Every structure is written in structure tokens, then in C-alpha cells.
VEXKETI-770315 format. One record per residue (C-alpha): residue number from 1; x, y, z negated. Coordinates in steps of 0.25 Angstrom, whole numbers, plus 5000, padded with zeros to 4 digits. Layout:
% VEXKETI-770315
NODE     i      u      v      w
NODE   NUM      X      Y      Z
...
//
This chain:
% VEXKETI-770315
NODE     i      u      v      w
NODE     1   4561   5333   4699
NODE     2   4573   5342   4694
NODE     3   4570   5356   4691
NODE     4   4579   5368   4690
NODE     5   4586   5372   4677
NODE     6   4577   5385   4675
NODE     7   4565   5377   4676
NODE     8   4570   5366   4667
NODE     9   4573   5376   4656
NODE    10   4558   5381   4658
NODE    11   4553   5368   4654
NODE    12   4562   5367   4642
NODE    13   4557   5381   4637
NODE    14   4543   5376   4638
NODE    15   4546   5365   4629
NODE    16   4553   5375   4619
NODE    17   4567   5372   4621
NODE    18   4578   5383   4619
NODE    19   4582   5388   4633
NODE    20   4590   5401   4635
NODE    21   4583   5411   4644
NODE    22   4585   5411   4659
NODE    23   4580   5417   4672
NODE    24   4579   5411   4686
NODE    25   4584   5420   4697
NODE    26   4582   5417   4712
NODE    27   4589   5429   4717
NODE    28   4601   5437   4713
NODE    29   4593   5449   4708
NODE    30   4585   5440   4699
NODE    31   4598   5434   4693
NODE    32   4603   5448   4691
NODE    33   4590   5452   4684
NODE    34   4590   5439   4675
NODE    35   4605   5441   4671
NODE    36   4602   5456   4668
NODE    37   4591   5452   4658
NODE    38   4599   5442   4651
NODE    39   4612   5451   4650
NODE    40   4603   5462   4645
NODE    41   4597   5452   4635
NODE    42   4611   5450   4628
NODE    43   4617   5439   4637
NODE    44   4632   5440   4639
NODE    45   4631   5432   4652
NODE    46   4621   5425   4660
NODE    47   4622   5412   4667
NODE    48   4617   5410   4681
NODE    49   4614   5396   4685
NODE    50   4610   5390   4699
NODE    51   4597   5383   4699
NODE    52   4600   5370   4707
NODE    53   4597   5356   4703
NODE    54   4611   5351   4704
NODE    55   4622   5349   4693
NODE    56   4635   5356   4693
NODE    57   4629   5370   4695
NODE    58   4640   5376   4687
NODE    59   4652   5369   4694
NODE    60   4646   5374   4707
NODE    61   4645   5388   4703
NODE    62   4630   5389   4700
NODE    63   4631   5393   4685
NODE    64   4638   5406   4682
NODE    65   4639   5417   4671
NODE    66   4637   5432   4673
NODE    67   4640   5443   4663
NODE    68   4633   5454   4671
NODE    69   4621   5456   4680
NODE    70   4631   5459   4691
NODE    71   4638   5446   4689
NODE    72   4625   5439   4688
NODE    73   4621   5444   4701
NODE    74   4634   5439   4708
NODE    75   4633   5426   4701
NODE    76   4618   5424   4705
NODE    77   4621   5428   4719
NODE    78   4632   5418   4720
NODE    79   4624   5406   4714
NODE    80   4611   5409   4721
NODE    81   4612   5402   4735
NODE    82   4623   5393   4730
NODE    83   4624   5379   4735
NODE    84   4626   5369   4723
NODE    85   4627   5354   4728
NODE    86   4618   5357   4739
NODE    87   4607   5365   4731
NODE    88   4605   5380   4734
NODE    89   4604   5389   4722
NODE    90   4591   5396   4724
NODE    91   4590   5402   4709
NODE    92   4598   5404   4697
NODE    93   4595   5403   4682
NODE    94   4600   5415   4674
NODE    95   4602   5415   4659
NODE    96   4610   5420   4648
NODE    97   4623   5413   4646
NODE    98   4625   5405   4633
NODE    99   4636   5405   4623
NODE   100   4637   5390   4622
NODE   101   4643   5383   4609
NODE   102   4640   5369   4613
NODE   103   4633   5361   4624
NODE   104   4625   5348   4623
NODE   105   4617   5340   4633
NODE   106   4603   5335   4630
NODE   107   4593   5328   4639
NODE   108   4580   5320   4639
NODE   109   4577   5310   4650
NODE   110   4568   5299   4653
NODE   111   4574   5285   4649
NODE   112   4566   5275   4656
NODE   113   4573   5263   4651
NODE   114   4569   5267   4636
NODE   115   4556   5273   4641
NODE   116   4559   5286   4633
NODE   117   4566   5299   4634
NODE   118   4581   5299   4632
NODE   119   4588   5311   4626
NODE   120   4603   5312   4629
NODE   121   4611   5322   4622
NODE   122   4626   5325   4622
NODE   123   4635   5336   4615
NODE   124   4642   5336   4628
NODE   125   4633   5346   4636
NODE   126   4635   5355   4648
NODE   127   4641   5344   4657
NODE   128   4634   5333   4665
NODE   129   4629   5322   4655
NODE   130   4633   5311   4665
NODE   131   4648   5316   4663
NODE   132   4646   5315   4648
NODE   133   4639   5301   4649
NODE   134   4651   5296   4657
NODE   135   4662   5302   4649
NODE   136   4657   5302   4635
NODE   137   4644   5293   4634
NODE   138   4645   5293   4619
NODE   139   4642   5308   4619
NODE   140   4628   5306   4624
NODE   141   4617   5305   4614
NODE   142   4604   5297   4618
NODE   143   4591   5297   4611
NODE   144   4577   5293   4616
NODE   145   4564   5300   4614
NODE   146   4550   5293   4615
NODE   147   4542   5298   4627
NODE   148   4530   5300   4619
NODE   149   4535   5305   4605
NODE   150   4546   5313   4611
NODE   151   4559   5315   4604
NODE   152   4557   5314   4589
NODE   153   4564   5324   4579
NODE   154   4573   5314   4573
NODE   155   4577   5309   4587
NODE   156   4580   5323   4591
NODE   157   4588   5326   4578
NODE   158   4596   5313   4580
NODE   159   4599   5317   4595
NODE   160   4604   5331   4590
NODE   161   4613   5326   4580
NODE   162   4619   5316   4589
NODE   163   4622   5327   4599
NODE   164   4628   5336   4589
NODE   165   4617   5346   4588
NODE   166   4615   5345   4573
NODE   167   4618   5360   4571
NODE   168   4606   5363   4581
NODE   169   4597   5352   4576
NODE   170   4584   5359   4577
NODE   171   4586   5365   4591
NODE   172   4592   5351   4596
NODE   173   4580   5344   4591
NODE   174   4570   5354   4598
NODE   175   4578   5353   4611
NODE   176   4579   5338   4611
NODE   177   4564   5336   4608
NODE   178   4561   5348   4618
NODE   179   4568   5340   4630
NODE   180   4559   5328   4627
NODE   181   4547   5337   4626
NODE   182   4551   5343   4640
NODE   183   4552   5329   4646
NODE   184   4538   5326   4641
NODE   185   4532   5339   4645
NODE   186   4536   5339   4659
NODE   187   4538   5324   4662
NODE   188   4553   5326   4664
NODE   189   4563   5315   4667
NODE   190   4575   5324   4662
NODE   191   4577   5336   4653
NODE   192   4592   5340   4651
NODE   193   4599   5351   4644
NODE   194   4613   5353   4648
NODE   195   4618   5360   4641
NODE   196   4610   5360   4628
NODE   197   4619   5371   4621
NODE   198   4622   5377   4608
NODE   199   4623   5392   4611
NODE   200   4628   5404   4603
NODE   201   4618   5416   4603
NODE   202   4617   5429   4595
NODE   203   4607   5428   4584
NODE   204   4597   5439   4579
NODE   205   4608   5444   4569
NODE   206   4619   5445   4580
NODE   207   4625   5432   4574
NODE   208   4628   5420   4583
NODE   209   4619   5409   4583
NODE   210   4619   5395   4590
NODE   211   4607   5389   4597
NODE   212   4604   5376   4605
NODE   213   4598   5379   4619
NODE   214   4596   5372   4632
NODE   215   4605   5379   4642
NODE   216   4602   5371   4654
NODE   217   4590   5361   4658
NODE   218   4588   5350   4668
NODE   219   4574   5344   4669
NODE   220   4569   5333   4679
NODE   221   4554   5331   4680
NODE   222   4547   5319   4684
NODE   223   4541   5321   4698
NODE   224   4530   5311   4695
NODE   225   4525   5320   4684
NODE   226   4525   5333   4690
NODE   227   4510   5333   4692
NODE   228   4508   5333   4677
NODE   229   4515   5346   4676
NODE   230   4510   5358   4685
NODE   231   4521   5367   4689
NODE   232   4533   5358   4687
NODE   233   4533   5354   4702
NODE   234   4536   5369   4705
NODE   235   4549   5367   4698
NODE   236   4554   5358   4709
NODE   237   4567   5363   4716
NODE   238   4565   5361   4731
NODE   239   4580   5361   4733
NODE   240   4581   5348   4724
NODE   241   4573   5340   4734
NODE   242   4577   5335   4748
NODE   243   4567   5339   4759
NODE   244   4562   5325   4761
NODE   245   4559   5323   4746
NODE   246   4551   5336   4745
NODE   247   4543   5333   4758
NODE   248   4540   5319   4752
NODE   249   4536   5325   4738
NODE   250   4527   5335   4745
NODE   251   4521   5324   4753
NODE   252   4518   5315   4741
NODE   253   4528   5305   4746
NODE   254   4538   5297   4737
NODE   255   4552   5298   4745
NODE   256   4566   5294   4742
NODE   257   4577   5296   4752
NODE   258   4586   5284   4754
NODE   259   4598   5281   4763
NODE   260   4593   5271   4773
NODE   261   4587   5272   4787
NODE   262   4573   5266   4786
NODE   263   4563   5276   4782
NODE   264   4552   5269   4773
NODE   265   4538   5274   4771
NODE   266   4530   5266   4761
NODE   267   4518   5268   4752
NODE   268   4520   5263   4738
NODE   269   4534   5264   4730
NODE   270   4534   5249   4728
NODE   271   4532   5246   4743
NODE   272   4542   5256   4747
NODE   273   4553   5250   4739
NODE   274   4549   5236   4744
NODE   275   4550   5242   4758
NODE   276   4564   5248   4756
NODE   277   4568   5234   4750
NODE   278   4563   5227   4762
NODE   279   4570   5237   4772
NODE   280   4583   5234   4764
NODE   281   4581   5219   4765
NODE   282   4579   5220   4780
NODE   283   4592   5227   4781
NODE   284   4588   5242   4782
NODE   285   4589   5254   4772
NODE   286   4577   5262   4768
NODE   287   4579   5277   4770
NODE   288   4569   5281   4760
NODE   289   4558   5277   4749
NODE   290   4545   5284   4754
NODE   291   4532   5281   4747
NODE   292   4520   5288   4754
NODE   293   4511   5283   4742
NODE   294   4497   5278   4742
NODE   295   4486   5284   4751
NODE   296   4496   5291   4760
NODE   297   4490   5298   4772
NODE   298   4495   5301   4786
NODE   299   4501   5314   4782
NODE   300   4509   5308   4771
NODE   301   4514   5297   4780
NODE   302   4519   5307   4790
NODE   303   4526   5315   4779
NODE   304   4533   5303   4775
NODE   305   4537   5300   4789
NODE   306   4543   5314   4790
NODE   307   4551   5312   4778
NODE   308   4557   5299   4782
NODE   309   4561   5304   4796
NODE   310   4568   5316   4790
NODE   311   4579   5306   4786
NODE   312   4588   5305   4798
NODE   313   4593   5292   4794
NODE   314   4579   5285   4795
NODE   315   4579   5277   4808
NODE   316   4567   5268   4805
NODE   317   4555   5269   4797
NODE   318   4547   5258   4789
NODE   319   4533   5261   4785
NODE   320   4527   5252   4775
NODE   321   4513   5254   4770
NODE   322   4504   5246   4761
NODE   323   4490   5252   4763
NODE   324   4482   5252   4749
NODE   325   4478   5266   4747
NODE   326   4486   5270   4759
NODE   327   4479   5268   4772
NODE   328   4487   5262   4783
NODE   329   4481   5269   4794
NODE   330   4484   5283   4787
NODE   331   4499   5279   4786
NODE   332   4498   5275   4801
NODE   333   4493   5288   4805
NODE   334   4503   5295   4797
NODE   335   4514   5287   4804
NODE   336   4509   5290   4817
NODE   337   4508   5305   4814
NODE   338   4522   5304   4808
NODE   339   4528   5297   4820
NODE   340   4522   5308   4829
NODE   341   4530   5318   4821
NODE   342   4543   5311   4821
NODE   343   4555   5319   4825
NODE   344   4563   5307   4828
NODE   345   4559   5293   4832
NODE   346   4561   5283   4821
NODE   347   4556   5268   4822
NODE   348   4545   5265   4812
NODE   349   4540   5252   4806
NODE   350   4526   5252   4800
NODE   351   4520   5242   4791
NODE   352   4506   5245   4785
NODE   353   4497   5235   4778
NODE   354   4485   5237   4769
NODE   355   4474   5248   4770
NODE   356   4470   5251   4785
NODE   357   4483   5243   4789
NODE   358   4475   5238   4802
NODE   359   4471   5253   4806
NODE   360   4486   5257   4803
NODE   361   4491   5245   4812
NODE   362   4482   5250   4824
NODE   363   4487   5265   4822
NODE   364   4502   5260   4822
NODE   365   4500   5251   4834
NODE   366   4494   5262   4842
NODE   367   4505   5271   4838
NODE   368   4515   5260   4841
NODE   369   4522   5259   4828
NODE   370   4531   5247   4824
NODE   371   4523   5239   4813
NODE   372   4526   5228   4804
NODE   373   4517   5218   4797
NODE   374   4526   5215   4785
NODE   375   4536   5224   4777
NODE   376   4547   5214   4780
NODE   377   4544   5216   4795
NODE   378   4543   5231   4794
NODE   379   4556   5232   4786
NODE   380   4564   5223   4797
NODE   381   4558   5232   4808
NODE   382   4562   5245   4801
NODE   383   4576   5240   4799
NODE   384   4577   5235   4813
NODE   385   4573   5249   4818
NODE   386   4582   5256   4809
NODE   387   4594   5247   4814
NODE   388   4590   5250   4828
NODE   389   4589   5265   4825
NODE   390   4603   5265   4819
NODE   391   4609   5258   4831
NODE   392   4603   5267   4841
//
């Protein structure tokens, strides 16, 4: 689950990382008030940044500076409601602009191959790390942290020196360790700072001082772990989800849209992948991965069917249920209910075995569903129906 920059910064602050002050504005008056506060506090300019979960905000005109409250009002008015790569800007982040001396890149992410946490750093910050990796792979520094022990002090110092942050060693060590701590605290897959910047500020005596701060933040959370973190689900950006993904999540279904024409409804991830493989072997293309899970009741089955049928490319449906916890008769009732609510007529092939399969067979026969005894037979019938639908 991706979260907005402002929310990502909040998680960093909770772990003690240095993040400049900011405010979130949903309206132009809110943006003006925030800019007025920062300008009155001594900022020469404020930065106004569109809060959308896409890259390239700056190039699209979603990041701008303003030196007065009137200018901030105009800029916020232009950015709010803007379309950036198909995403509508509904709020902006307002904060004091920074006098940047040098920009760096630093991130922590899960490295499944090494079964640990990978820290990636570079002295070339402020640009997409993919560009750096392609043009100058030697500019990227990699270090691993233990998932239980975290990043040890000597590892953090080694990383800081390799990135050229020896002059800000204490701050760099704290930030690197803080990224790992953030990952562990919130079950994050990725915590990224780009740019991590040395900024010039005015010290207590009026003399300029330099400080290492996190100017931007990107955090991706593990959806499977959200139940362990009350409140994090509220940070989900509804605009980042396709309608079918949101409906599936709210119904407790595991759904991934694909490009085929045969909708698949299965219980169990392994069985779902096997079903998709057999559909392909029979000459068809699955339109989705959809796992209704164990113990699915009629209402859940009906919801799954609605999601499948929302895809206009689907011209046949294959239902493959192995009843263990899931009762076959409950699935059959859900299918009957779903077909009664169908907005378009799509042929359906059903295979149900296991718990209450006999009762399900009676219900499906009475409702005149097309059934199959084996999965191979079901896949073949679904492919045949799909081809017939494509030819019609």
C-alpha cells in the first residue's frame, strides 16, 4: 500500500528522523494560511507540492515555489484539481523552501533473496534512482541490515562514508538507522528519501549552519500486515486503487486483473494458479486471478461474480471450487444469486468438488448451470464458450 508524501513524513517523524515542518491543504484558503505561517516564521519562500502517488510531479507542474501569500494562493489554485498522469490532485503539501547545498538518495527495502533489509544510497540524489542505476551503477552504495538486529552502528558509518557524508556522520548514521527502524515499526516494504539533503540554515547566532534533513519521503506498506497497525489503513489513497481492486479488498477477496477473456473464480491461491495454467493449456487466456478464500459464503461469491463481470473483455467464466472449509452448496447459492443479478449474459462453467458437492450439484442442475466433473473438462468447456463468444 502506497501512502502520500505527507503521511510518509509523519511516520519518519515518529521514528525521530529530521524532517522539515509542513502542512497539508485541501483548499486554496488552507494553502494560503499555511504559506502565511511559514513566511511569517522566517521562510523566504514556500514550496507547494501536489500530493499524488505518481512520479514526475515537478515536470508536470505539480511542484512550485511561492514568495508571498498571494503567490502561494495562485499556485495552490493552479495545482489543486490538476491532472497528473491520470491522478487528480486533491491536496497539496506546503512547507518552507530549503537552501540545498547537496542532494543524496537513501532508501531501505526488503531484499528477499538475502532475507534481510537492503540499504541503497547514492550521492546523486534528487533524480530517479533507476536513471542512476542505468547510467552510473557504480554510484550506488549497497549495505545489508539484519531484520532482527537492524542496522548496526559500524554498518551505518560505513554506508555514510561510502556516500560521501563523512562531514555529517552522526546525522547520517541516525537517519540510516531510522529508515530501518521505520521499516520494522510499520512493516514497510520500502522507505525512501529522495532527496536526502544537506541544507543551509541560519543558526542561533545568525551564522549559517548546515544540516542533513529528509526533504521528501516515500513509504510502501505491506498490506498483509495492516491488521497489526491500527490507523495505517486510514492512510490508503482511494485514488491509487482501481474500482475493482477496492471492491475486492472490501469484500475480502484476492483479485488481480489480467488481459484475457475467461474470468476465473477459485478458492485457494494454489488452485487458482493451477486453474489459470490449465486455461492457458486449453488455448484460452485468463482474465483475472481471483481467490474467494476459505469458508466463502453466498454474498462473497456474488461479489466476486460482480467484479469479474465488470470487465467488458470477459466472455466466459470458469468457477473451480474445492470444498474443504468452503461449502459447495453455499457457493452454488451465491452463483445462482449472482446470475440473477447479471447485467449481461455470459456463459459459466462450474466445477465444485468436496464438502457438500452433491448438494451443490442438485442446486446447479435445477438452475441449469453448465457443469464439469474434472478441471481439465471445465477448462476446455470455458475456452470453447469464450471462443464462441468472441465469434458471435
